[in-house]
PAZAPA-4460 file (N, C-alpha, C; in steps of 0.05 Angstrom, whole numbers, plus 32768, in hexadecimal, padded with zeros to 4 digits):
% residues 59
    n_x    n_y    n_z   ca_x   ca_y   ca_z    c_x    c_y    c_z   seq   type   mol
   8010   7FE7   7FFF   7FFF   8000   8000   8011   8018   8001     1      M     A
   800A   802B   7FED   801B   8043   7FEF   8012   8059   8003     2      L     A
   8024   806A   800D   801B   807D   8020   8004   808A   8017     3      Y     A
   8000   8093   7FFF   7FEA   80A6   7FF7   7FD0   8095   7FFD     4      N     A
   7FCF   807B   7FF7   7FB7   8069   7FF9   7FB4   8068   8018     5      E     A
   7FC7   8065   802A   7FC4   8061   8045   7FB8   807C   8051     6      F     A
   7FC2   8093   8048   7FBB   80AE   8050   7F9E   80B1   8047     7      Y     A
   7F98   80AE   8030   7F7C   80B1   8026   7F69   80A0   8032     8      M     A
   7F71   8087   803E   7F5F   8075   804D   7F5B   8081   806A     9      K     A
   7F74   8086   8077   7F72   808D   8092   7F73   80A8   8097    10      K     A
   7F7B   80BA   8083   7F7C   80D8   8085   7F8B   80E1   809C    11      N     A
   7FA4   80D9   809F   7FB6   80DB   80B5   7FD2   80DC   80AE    12      Q     A
   7FE0   80ED   80BA   7FFD   80F1   80B4   800C   80D8   80C4    13      S     A
   8026   80D8   80BF   8037   80C2   80CB   8036   80C6   80EA    14      L     A
   8033   80DF   80F2   8032   80E9   810F   801A   80DC   811C    15      C     A
   8006   80D8   810E   7FEB   80CC   8118   7FEB   80B0   811A    16      D     A
   7FFE   80A2   810E   7FFD   8083   810D   7FFD   8079   812A    17      W     A
   7FEC   8063   812B   7FE9   8053   8143   7FFC   803D   8141    18      K     A
   7FFF   8032   8159   8010   801B   815A   8009   8006   8145    19      R     A
   7FED   8000   8145   7FE7   7FEC   8130   7FE9   7FF6   8113    20      S     A
   7FEB   8011   810C   7FF1   8018   80F2   800F   8010   80EC    21      D     A
   8020   8016   8100   8039   800F   80FD   8041   7FF2   80F8    22      I     A
   8035   7FE2   8107   8039   7FC6   8105   802F   7FBA   80ED    23      E     A
   8019   7FC5   80E0   800D   7FBA   80CA   8018   7FC8   80B0    24      N     A
   8027   7FDB   80B3   8032   7FE8   809B   8050   7FEC   809C    25      N     A
   8060   7FD6   80A5   807A   7FDB   80AA   808A   7FE0   8093    26      Q     A
   8084   7FD6   807A   8091   7FDD   8060   808D   7FFA   8056    27      A     A
   8072   8002   805A   806D   801C   8056   807E   802F   8067    28      L     A
   807A   802B   8081   808A   803B   8092   80A9   803F   808D    29      L     A
   80B4   8028   8085   80D0   8028   807F   80D6   8037   8066    30      Q     A
   80C3   8037   8054   80C8   8049   803B   80C6   8066   803F    31      S     A
   80B8   806D   8056   80B3   8088   805A   80C7   8096   806E    32      L     A
   80D5   8083   8079   80EC   8090   808F   8106   808A   8083    33      V     A
   810C   807C   8071   8127   8075   8066   8131   8090   805A    34      I     A
   814A   8098   8063   8156   80B2   805B   8146   80C7   8062    35      V     A
   813E   80CE   807B   812E   80E2   8082   8139   80FF   807B    36      P     A
   812A   8110   8073   8130   812E   806F   811F   8142   807F    37      K     A
   810A   8137   808C   80F9   8147   809A   80F3   813A   80B9    38      F     A
   80EE   814A   80CC   80E4   8141   80E4   80CA   8150   80EC    39      F     A
   80BB   8144   80FD   80A4   8152   8107   80AA   8162   8121    40      C     A
   80A3   817C   8120   80A9   818E   8135   8095   8184   814F    41      R     A
   8080   8175   8149   806F   816C   815F   8076   8155   816F    42      K     A
   8080   813F   815D   8084   8125   816A   80A1   8119   8164    43      C     A
   80B0   8128   8154   80CA   8122   814D   80CD   810A   813D    44      A     A
   80B7   8102   812C   80B8   80E9   811B   80C8   80F7   8102    45      R     A
   80D6   80E4   80F4   80E6   80ED   80DD   80D8   80DF   80C1    46      V     A
   80DD   80EB   80AC   80D3   80E2   8092   80E3   80EE   807A    47      A     A
   80E3   80E2   8066   80F0   80EB   804A   80DD   80FD   803B    48      N     A
   80C5   8103   8046   80AF   8115   8038   80A6   8125   804D    49      S     A
   80A0   8140   8047   8093   814E   805D   8074   814E   805D    50      K     A
   806A   8141   8047   804D   813E   8046   8042   8128   8058    51      K     A
   8053   8119   8063   8049   8102   8075   804C   810A   8095    52      V     A
   8052   8123   8098   805A   812B   80B7   8046   8142   80BB    53      L     A
   803C   8144   80D4   8028   815A   80D8   8034   8174   80E0    54      C     A
   804C   8179   80EA   805A   8191   80E9   8075   818F   80E0    55      K     A
   807B   818C   80C4   8096   8184   80BB   80AB   819D   80BB    56      P     A
   80C3   8194   80C3   80D8   81A9   80BF   80F0   8199   80B5    57      S     A
   80FE   81A6   80A2   8115   8198   8096   8130   8199   80A8    58      G     A
   8140   8186   80A5   815B   8182   80B2   816B   8198   80AC    59      F     A
***
């Protein structure tokens, strides 16, 4: 499942993922966090695209 499909289905950023989302979508999560370029100012999660974080800021 692509992130866009997951986001459209759940309408949530990576910051909003629950434990079950993480457990059920590990390959997707890995593709989103490999070589991170951004971090969330709210929860400190990292990602390679700012569109998947709720309050993104670049490194």
